[in-house]
Short mmCIF file of the C-alpha atoms (twelve columns), coordinates in Angstrom:
data_MODEL
# 
_entry.id   MODEL 
# 
loop_
_atom_site.group_PDB 
_atom_site.id 
_atom_site.type_symbol 
_atom_site.label_atom_id 
_atom_site.label_alt_id 
_atom_site.label_comp_id 
_atom_site.label_asym_id 
_atom_site.label_seq_id 
_atom_site.Cartn_x 
_atom_site.Cartn_y 
_atom_site.Cartn_z 
_atom_site.pdbx_PDB_model_num 
ATOM 1   C CA . MET A 1   131.256 82.215 115.271 1 
ATOM 2   C CA . LEU A 2   129.310 79.209 116.620 1 
ATOM 3   C CA . LEU A 3   127.978 81.325 119.499 1 
ATOM 4   C CA . ARG A 4   126.789 83.979 117.029 1 
ATOM 5   C CA . LYS A 5   124.975 81.357 114.950 1 
ATOM 6   C CA . ASN A 6   123.322 79.919 118.054 1 
ATOM 7   C CA . ARG A 7   122.104 83.384 119.039 1 
ATOM 8   C CA . ILE A 8   120.691 83.963 115.571 1 
ATOM 9   C CA . ALA A 9   118.947 80.577 115.651 1 
ATOM 10  C CA . ALA A 10  117.437 81.364 119.070 1 
ATOM 11  C CA . VAL A 11  116.109 84.722 117.876 1 
ATOM 12  C CA . CYS A 12  114.679 83.049 114.760 1 
ATOM 13  C CA . LEU A 13  112.907 80.421 116.857 1 
ATOM 14  C CA . LEU A 14  111.303 83.098 119.039 1 
ATOM 15  C CA . LEU A 15  110.147 84.996 115.960 1 
ATOM 16  C CA . MET A 16  108.639 81.856 114.469 1 
ATOM 17  C CA . LEU A 17  106.799 81.013 117.669 1 
ATOM 18  C CA . GLY A 18  105.378 84.521 117.781 1 
ATOM 19  C CA . ALA A 19  104.318 84.301 114.148 1 
ATOM 20  C CA . CYS A 20  102.418 81.075 114.831 1 
ATOM 21  C CA . ALA A 21  99.896  82.762 117.131 1 
ATOM 22  C CA . ALA A 22  96.349  81.899 116.091 1 
ATOM 23  C CA . ARG A 23  94.566  84.413 113.876 1 
ATOM 24  C CA . GLN A 24  91.091  85.449 114.983 1 
ATOM 25  C CA . PRO A 25  88.209  84.519 112.646 1 
ATOM 26  C CA . GLY A 26  87.488  87.300 110.161 1 
ATOM 27  C CA . THR A 27  90.915  88.896 110.607 1 
ATOM 28  C CA . PRO A 28  92.882  89.126 107.338 1 
ATOM 29  C CA . PRO A 29  96.190  87.210 107.299 1 
ATOM 30  C CA . THR A 30  99.415  89.190 107.650 1 
ATOM 31  C CA . PRO A 31  103.008 88.449 106.582 1 
ATOM 32  C CA . GLY A 32  104.939 86.026 108.745 1 
ATOM 33  C CA . ILE A 33  108.604 85.812 109.739 1 
ATOM 34  C CA . ASN A 34  110.881 87.376 107.122 1 
ATOM 35  C CA . PHE A 35  114.545 88.398 107.141 1 
ATOM 36  C CA . PHE A 36  114.285 90.247 103.834 1 
ATOM 37  C CA . SER A 37  113.187 93.852 103.459 1 
ATOM 38  C CA . LYS A 38  110.356 94.725 101.081 1 
ATOM 39  C CA . GLU A 39  112.963 96.431 98.887  1 
ATOM 40  C CA . GLN A 40  114.888 93.160 98.687  1 
ATOM 41  C CA . ASP A 41  111.665 91.336 97.749  1 
ATOM 42  C CA . ILE A 42  111.230 93.785 94.876  1 
ATOM 43  C CA . GLN A 43  114.855 93.530 93.765  1 
ATOM 44  C CA . LEU A 44  114.762 89.735 93.901  1 
ATOM 45  C CA . GLY A 45  111.496 89.607 91.934  1 
ATOM 46  C CA . GLN A 46  112.849 91.887 89.217  1 
ATOM 47  C CA . GLU A 47  115.983 89.772 88.844  1 
ATOM 48  C CA . LEU A 48  113.938 86.563 88.658  1 
ATOM 49  C CA . ALA A 49  111.417 88.124 86.250  1 
ATOM 50  C CA . ALA A 50  114.204 89.043 83.836  1 
ATOM 51  C CA . GLN A 51  115.235 85.371 83.824  1 
ATOM 52  C CA . ALA A 52  111.640 84.199 83.384  1 
ATOM 53  C CA . ARG A 53  111.022 86.459 80.391  1 
ATOM 54  C CA . GLN A 54  114.065 84.965 78.669  1 
ATOM 55  C CA . GLN A 55  112.967 81.385 79.349  1 
ATOM 56  C CA . LEU A 56  109.179 81.524 78.807  1 
ATOM 57  C CA . PRO A 57  107.158 81.934 75.578  1 
ATOM 58  C CA . ILE A 58  105.781 85.379 76.347  1 
ATOM 59  C CA . VAL A 59  102.590 86.358 74.493  1 
ATOM 60  C CA . LYS A 60  103.210 89.261 72.118  1 
ATOM 61  C CA . ASP A 61  99.521  90.045 71.550  1 
ATOM 62  C CA . SER A 62  98.863  93.500 73.020  1 
ATOM 63  C CA . SER A 63  95.087  92.989 73.457  1 
ATOM 64  C CA . LEU A 64  95.570  89.908 75.647  1 
ATOM 65  C CA . GLN A 65  98.346  91.538 77.638  1 
ATOM 66  C CA . SER A 66  96.065  94.550 78.178  1 
ATOM 67  C CA . TYR A 67  93.220  92.268 79.279  1 
ATOM 68  C CA . PHE A 68  95.300  90.613 82.005  1 
ATOM 69  C CA . GLU A 69  96.768  93.976 82.963  1 
ATOM 70  C CA . ARG A 70  93.309  95.533 83.392  1 
ATOM 71  C CA . ILE A 71  92.144  92.768 85.724  1 
ATOM 72  C CA . GLY A 72  95.432  92.838 87.609  1 
ATOM 73  C CA . ARG A 73  95.314  96.598 88.158  1 
ATOM 74  C CA . ARG A 74  91.738  96.359 89.400  1 
ATOM 75  C CA . LEU A 75  92.842  93.847 92.026  1 
ATOM 76  C CA . ALA A 76  96.202  95.429 92.865  1 
ATOM 77  C CA . SER A 77  94.457  98.729 93.653  1 
ATOM 78  C CA . GLN A 78  92.808  97.107 96.683  1 
ATOM 79  C CA . PRO A 79  94.461  97.915 100.038 1 
ATOM 80  C CA . GLU A 80  95.139  94.223 100.758 1 
ATOM 81  C CA . ALA A 81  97.578  94.088 97.818  1 
ATOM 82  C CA . GLY A 82  100.048 96.427 99.495  1 
ATOM 83  C CA . ASP A 83  102.244 98.859 97.572  1 
ATOM 84  C CA . PHE A 84  104.313 96.456 95.470  1 
ATOM 85  C CA . PRO A 85  105.047 97.309 91.793  1 
ATOM 86  C CA . TYR A 86  102.882 94.548 90.269  1 
ATOM 87  C CA . SER A 87  103.182 93.520 86.636  1 
ATOM 88  C CA . PHE A 88  101.137 90.928 84.726  1 
ATOM 89  C CA . THR A 89  102.543 88.903 81.828  1 
ATOM 90  C CA . ALA A 90  100.716 86.359 79.662  1 
ATOM 91  C CA . VAL A 91  102.583 83.152 78.769  1 
ATOM 92  C CA . ASN A 92  101.762 81.091 75.677  1 
ATOM 93  C CA . ASP A 93  101.237 77.777 77.429  1 
ATOM 94  C CA . LYS A 94  98.023  75.693 77.500  1 
ATOM 95  C CA . ALA A 95  98.876  74.247 80.924  1 
ATOM 96  C CA . ILE A 96  96.773  75.683 83.752  1 
ATOM 97  C CA . ASN A 97  99.330  77.559 85.764  1 
ATOM 98  C CA . ALA A 98  100.287 80.942 87.177  1 
ATOM 99  C CA . PHE A 99  102.983 82.177 89.514  1 
ATOM 100 C CA . ALA A 100 103.959 85.419 91.200  1 
ATOM 101 C CA . LEU A 101 107.508 86.322 92.126  1 
ATOM 102 C CA . PRO A 102 108.466 88.259 95.265  1 
ATOM 103 C CA . GLY A 103 107.798 91.960 94.842  1 
ATOM 104 C CA . GLY A 104 105.042 91.650 92.240  1 
ATOM 105 C CA . PRO A 105 105.962 90.212 88.787  1 
ATOM 106 C CA . THR A 106 103.106 87.822 87.926  1 
ATOM 107 C CA . PHE A 107 103.029 85.328 85.033  1 
ATOM 108 C CA . LEU A 108 99.791  83.787 83.753  1 
ATOM 109 C CA . ASN A 109 99.496  80.892 81.317  1 
ATOM 110 C CA . LEU A 110 96.889  81.132 78.568  1 
ATOM 111 C CA . GLY A 111 95.601  77.792 79.898  1 
ATOM 112 C CA . LEU A 112 94.168  79.714 82.837  1 
ATOM 113 C CA . LEU A 113 91.972  81.830 80.562  1 
ATOM 114 C CA . LEU A 114 91.105  78.886 78.299  1 
ATOM 115 C CA . ASN A 115 89.726  76.867 81.226  1 
ATOM 116 C CA . ALA A 116 87.948  79.663 83.104  1 
ATOM 117 C CA . GLU A 117 84.164  79.905 82.876  1 
ATOM 118 C CA . ASN A 118 84.070  83.648 83.576  1 
ATOM 119 C CA . GLU A 119 86.328  86.614 84.285  1 
ATOM 120 C CA . ALA A 120 85.845  86.298 88.043  1 
ATOM 121 C CA . GLN A 121 87.614  82.923 87.919  1 
ATOM 122 C CA . VAL A 122 90.566  84.483 86.077  1 
ATOM 123 C CA . ALA A 123 90.549  87.306 88.629  1 
ATOM 124 C CA . GLY A 124 90.418  84.721 91.420  1 
ATOM 125 C CA . VAL A 125 93.676  83.083 90.366  1 
ATOM 126 C CA . MET A 126 95.284  86.490 89.903  1 
ATOM 127 C CA . ALA A 127 94.065  87.671 93.322  1 
ATOM 128 C CA . HIS A 128 95.437  84.468 94.853  1 
ATOM 129 C CA . GLU A 129 98.856  85.155 93.298  1 
ATOM 130 C CA . ILE A 130 98.803  88.821 94.338  1 
ATOM 131 C CA . ALA A 131 98.056  87.641 97.879  1 
ATOM 132 C CA . HIS A 132 101.199 85.477 97.852  1 
ATOM 133 C CA . VAL A 133 103.182 88.634 97.008  1 
ATOM 134 C CA . ALA A 134 101.434 90.805 99.605  1 
ATOM 135 C CA . LEU A 135 101.960 88.157 102.298 1 
ATOM 136 C CA . ARG A 136 105.567 87.762 101.146 1 
ATOM 137 C CA . HIS A 137 105.243 83.986 101.137 1 
ATOM 138 C CA . GLY A 138 108.261 83.371 98.885  1 
ATOM 139 C CA . THR A 139 110.850 85.094 101.060 1 
ATOM 140 C CA . ASN A 140 108.997 83.964 104.182 1 
ATOM 141 C CA . GLN A 141 109.636 80.360 103.172 1 
ATOM 142 C CA . ALA A 142 113.240 81.096 102.247 1 
ATOM 143 C CA . SER A 143 113.704 82.718 105.662 1 
ATOM 144 C CA . LYS A 144 112.252 79.729 107.523 1 
ATOM 145 C CA . ALA A 145 114.252 77.213 105.509 1 
ATOM 146 C CA . ASN A 146 117.547 79.027 106.083 1 
ATOM 147 C CA . LEU A 147 117.178 80.235 109.665 1 
ATOM 148 C CA . ILE A 148 120.892 80.729 110.215 1 
ATOM 149 C CA . GLN A 149 122.396 81.446 106.792 1 
ATOM 150 C CA . ILE A 150 120.099 84.262 105.623 1 
ATOM 151 C CA . PRO A 151 120.160 86.345 108.834 1 
ATOM 152 C CA . ALA A 152 123.939 85.981 108.889 1 
ATOM 153 C CA . MET A 153 124.149 87.122 105.254 1 
ATOM 154 C CA . ILE A 154 121.972 90.162 105.901 1 
ATOM 155 C CA . ALA A 155 123.661 91.000 109.219 1 
ATOM 156 C CA . GLY A 156 126.994 90.938 107.432 1 
ATOM 157 C CA . GLY A 157 125.747 93.305 104.756 1 
ATOM 158 C CA . ILE A 158 126.271 90.699 102.048 1 
ATOM 159 C CA . ALA A 159 122.778 91.154 100.619 1 
ATOM 160 C CA . GLY A 160 123.013 94.940 100.556 1 
ATOM 161 C CA . ASN A 161 123.418 96.540 97.159  1 
ATOM 162 C CA . ASN A 162 124.584 93.365 95.467  1 
ATOM 163 C CA . SER A 163 122.353 90.946 93.597  1 
ATOM 164 C CA . VAL A 164 119.960 89.303 96.063  1 
ATOM 165 C CA . LEU A 165 119.448 86.453 93.614  1 
ATOM 166 C CA . GLY A 166 123.197 85.942 93.331  1 
ATOM 167 C CA . GLN A 167 123.508 85.620 97.093  1 
ATOM 168 C CA . LEU A 168 120.559 83.205 97.326  1 
ATOM 169 C CA . ALA A 169 122.061 81.108 94.548  1 
ATOM 170 C CA . GLN A 170 124.892 80.315 96.956  1 
ATOM 171 C CA . LEU A 171 122.246 78.637 99.143  1 
ATOM 172 C CA . GLY A 172 120.815 76.743 96.175  1 
ATOM 173 C CA . ILE A 173 117.760 79.024 95.869  1 
ATOM 174 C CA . GLY A 174 116.737 80.053 92.348  1 
ATOM 175 C CA . LEU A 175 113.867 80.047 89.858  1 
ATOM 176 C CA . GLY A 176 113.713 76.287 89.194  1 
ATOM 177 C CA . ALA A 177 110.482 74.286 89.168  1 
ATOM 178 C CA . ASN A 178 110.998 73.245 92.782  1 
ATOM 179 C CA . SER A 179 112.241 76.618 93.996  1 
ATOM 180 C CA . ILE A 180 111.360 77.270 97.614  1 
ATOM 181 C CA . LEU A 181 110.349 80.781 96.496  1 
ATOM 182 C CA . LEU A 182 107.437 79.324 94.495  1 
ATOM 183 C CA . LYS A 183 106.527 76.097 96.295  1 
ATOM 184 C CA . TYR A 184 103.941 76.927 98.927  1 
ATOM 185 C CA . SER A 185 102.589 75.159 101.983 1 
ATOM 186 C CA . ARG A 186 98.899  74.397 102.520 1 
ATOM 187 C CA . ASP A 187 98.813  77.086 105.211 1 
ATOM 188 C CA . ALA A 188 100.183 79.618 102.722 1 
ATOM 189 C CA . GLU A 189 97.556  78.549 100.187 1 
ATOM 190 C CA . ARG A 190 94.800  79.002 102.718 1 
ATOM 191 C CA . GLU A 191 96.085  82.486 103.571 1 
ATOM 192 C CA . ALA A 192 96.301  83.416 99.880  1 
ATOM 193 C CA . ASP A 193 92.703  82.246 99.390  1 
ATOM 194 C CA . ALA A 194 91.543  84.372 102.327 1 
ATOM 195 C CA . LEU A 195 93.356  87.549 101.329 1 
ATOM 196 C CA . GLY A 196 92.612  86.995 97.641  1 
ATOM 197 C CA . ALA A 197 88.899  86.690 98.439  1 
ATOM 198 C CA . ARG A 198 89.004  90.068 100.171 1 
ATOM 199 C CA . MET A 199 90.712  91.638 97.151  1 
ATOM 200 C CA . MET A 200 88.145  90.141 94.799  1 
ATOM 201 C CA . ALA A 201 85.273  91.452 96.897  1 
ATOM 202 C CA . GLY A 202 86.748  94.943 96.969  1 
ATOM 203 C CA . ALA A 203 87.163  94.847 93.186  1 
ATOM 204 C CA . GLY A 204 83.551  93.736 92.724  1 
ATOM 205 C CA . TYR A 205 84.201  90.119 91.707  1 
ATOM 206 C CA . ASN A 206 82.348  87.284 93.398  1 
ATOM 207 C CA . PRO A 207 85.045  85.711 95.645  1 
ATOM 208 C CA . ILE A 208 83.401  82.299 95.611  1 
ATOM 209 C CA . GLU A 209 84.387  81.928 91.935  1 
ATOM 210 C CA . MET A 210 88.041  81.581 92.960  1 
ATOM 211 C CA . ALA A 211 87.257  78.603 95.190  1 
ATOM 212 C CA . ARG A 212 84.893  77.056 92.629  1 
ATOM 213 C CA . PHE A 213 87.538  77.265 89.904  1 
ATOM 214 C CA . PHE A 214 90.210  75.627 92.043  1 
ATOM 215 C CA . GLU A 215 87.853  72.873 93.207  1 
ATOM 216 C CA . ARG A 216 86.622  72.209 89.649  1 
ATOM 217 C CA . LEU A 217 90.193  71.903 88.408  1 
ATOM 218 C CA . GLU A 218 90.998  69.558 91.265  1 
ATOM 219 C CA . ALA A 219 87.962  67.374 90.550  1 
ATOM 220 C CA . GLU A 220 88.608  67.244 86.797  1 
ATOM 221 C CA . GLY A 221 92.353  66.737 87.143  1 
ATOM 222 C CA . GLY A 222 92.240  63.188 88.495  1 
ATOM 223 C CA . ALA A 223 95.330  61.776 90.166  1 
ATOM 224 C CA . ARG A 224 97.796  64.122 88.443  1 
ATOM 225 C CA . GLY A 225 95.815  67.356 88.433  1 
ATOM 226 C CA . PRO A 226 96.850  70.631 86.789  1 
ATOM 227 C CA . GLU A 227 100.443 71.821 86.963  1 
ATOM 228 C CA . PHE A 228 99.214  74.605 89.251  1 
ATOM 229 C CA . PHE A 229 98.709  72.215 92.154  1 
ATOM 230 C CA . SER A 230 102.298 70.943 92.081  1 
ATOM 231 C CA . SER A 231 103.424 74.247 93.608  1 
ATOM 232 C CA . HIS A 232 100.058 75.281 95.113  1 
ATOM 233 C CA . PRO A 233 98.819  72.328 97.184  1 
ATOM 234 C CA . SER A 234 95.111  72.401 97.956  1 
ATOM 235 C CA . PRO A 235 94.338  73.317 101.577 1 
ATOM 236 C CA . GLY A 236 90.983  71.494 101.238 1 
ATOM 237 C CA . ASN A 237 87.378  72.723 101.651 1 
ATOM 238 C CA . ARG A 238 88.112  75.869 99.648  1 
ATOM 239 C CA . VAL A 239 84.478  76.815 98.994  1 
ATOM 240 C CA . GLU A 240 83.611  76.488 102.677 1 
ATOM 241 C CA . HIS A 241 86.653  78.513 103.710 1 
ATOM 242 C CA . VAL A 242 85.990  81.337 101.215 1 
ATOM 243 C CA . GLN A 243 82.317  81.425 102.211 1 
ATOM 244 C CA . GLU A 244 83.468  81.938 105.801 1 
ATOM 245 C CA . VAL A 245 85.642  84.871 104.686 1 
ATOM 246 C CA . ILE A 246 82.739  86.378 102.711 1 
ATOM 247 C CA . GLY A 247 80.594  86.231 105.838 1 
ATOM 248 C CA . PHE A 248 82.852  88.799 107.519 1 
ATOM 249 C CA . LEU A 249 82.827  91.208 104.545 1 
ATOM 250 C CA . PRO A 250 80.367  94.072 103.928 1 
ATOM 251 C CA . LYS A 251 77.327  93.039 101.900 1 
ATOM 252 C CA . ARG A 252 77.611  94.097 98.267  1 
ATOM 253 C CA . GLN A 253 76.670  93.158 94.726  1 
ATOM 254 C CA . TYR A 254 79.222  90.988 92.924  1 
ATOM 255 C CA . THR A 255 79.848  90.209 89.272  1 
ATOM 256 C CA . THR A 256 81.198  87.073 87.588  1 
ATOM 257 C CA . GLY A 257 82.479  89.156 84.679  1 
ATOM 258 C CA . GLN A 258 80.730  87.046 82.052  1 
ATOM 259 C CA . THR A 259 81.176  89.777 79.441  1 
ATOM 260 C CA . GLY A 260 81.815  90.087 75.737  1 
ATOM 261 C CA . GLU A 261 85.393  91.121 76.466  1 
ATOM 262 C CA . PHE A 262 85.970  87.915 78.424  1 
ATOM 263 C CA . GLN A 263 84.611  85.783 75.564  1 
ATOM 264 C CA . GLN A 264 86.652  87.690 72.966  1 
ATOM 265 C CA . SER A 265 89.830  87.386 75.033  1 
ATOM 266 C CA . LYS A 266 89.240  83.672 75.552  1 
ATOM 267 C CA . ALA A 267 88.735  83.160 71.814  1 
ATOM 268 C CA . ARG A 268 91.900  85.145 71.063  1 
ATOM 269 C CA . ALA A 269 93.840  83.073 73.616  1 
ATOM 270 C CA . ALA A 270 92.657  79.864 71.941  1 
ATOM 271 C CA . GLN A 271 93.772  81.187 68.571  1 
ATOM 272 C CA . ILE A 272 97.231  82.147 69.834  1 
ATOM 273 C CA . ALA A 273 97.693  78.914 71.785  1 
ATOM 274 C CA . SER A 274 96.783  76.849 68.706  1 
ATOM 275 C CA . SER A 275 99.100  78.779 66.389  1 
ATOM 276 C CA . GLY A 276 101.956 78.763 68.888  1 
ATOM 277 C CA . SER A 277 102.719 82.413 68.173  1 
# 
């Protein structure tokens, strides 16, 4: 048994070293080491999303849900998003936060819309979250943190048709605030910025608005900062990094999405957040 574990660890180390090869400038990031299949990402995300919908104050307003859904579909239709079954759910919380679960379920606090200056900034956060899903960062981190246990589970068929979440719970991995599935590294944040910028550009949004929104929140947040940064640490120099990505993209006309629909949705979000309904 010990020999088998040592072999698994050796294979994992080789895979990690290969995944660390430097990416050429202008080349979009790709998923790293992962012992889960895409189907298991989707199954895990659906199981976690069912938990989240029971625990969070989900917005019942159909117009706001449709607004987030429209932006999300526009972004998820870009090739960089992959073929995951994305969903977009508004949460009645004034805190500036958003998170995406493996496989596509994405949750967006009303605080995001309330603090955005235009639709492109809302789209920027959503594109960033979609990028985490496409790059499979959640299960990538779980794979790296459990180099022996997870491959052994999968090799033994334990995570086959049974609940993936139930098996991960045995390793202490769940949906909690400090879940490894939702707590990203600075490298992962930088990758999500890069891929998210490409998605935004393809959808017609000005990618620089994503970086500007994050940097404005960081500057205004002081020592504590928004809740978003507790699980999404800033990789630094976001505007400069996104500008570099834009330089490799085809020239096109962008929009900030400063429309009547954005203003109406923001006003409706403020009304719902104030009433608590």
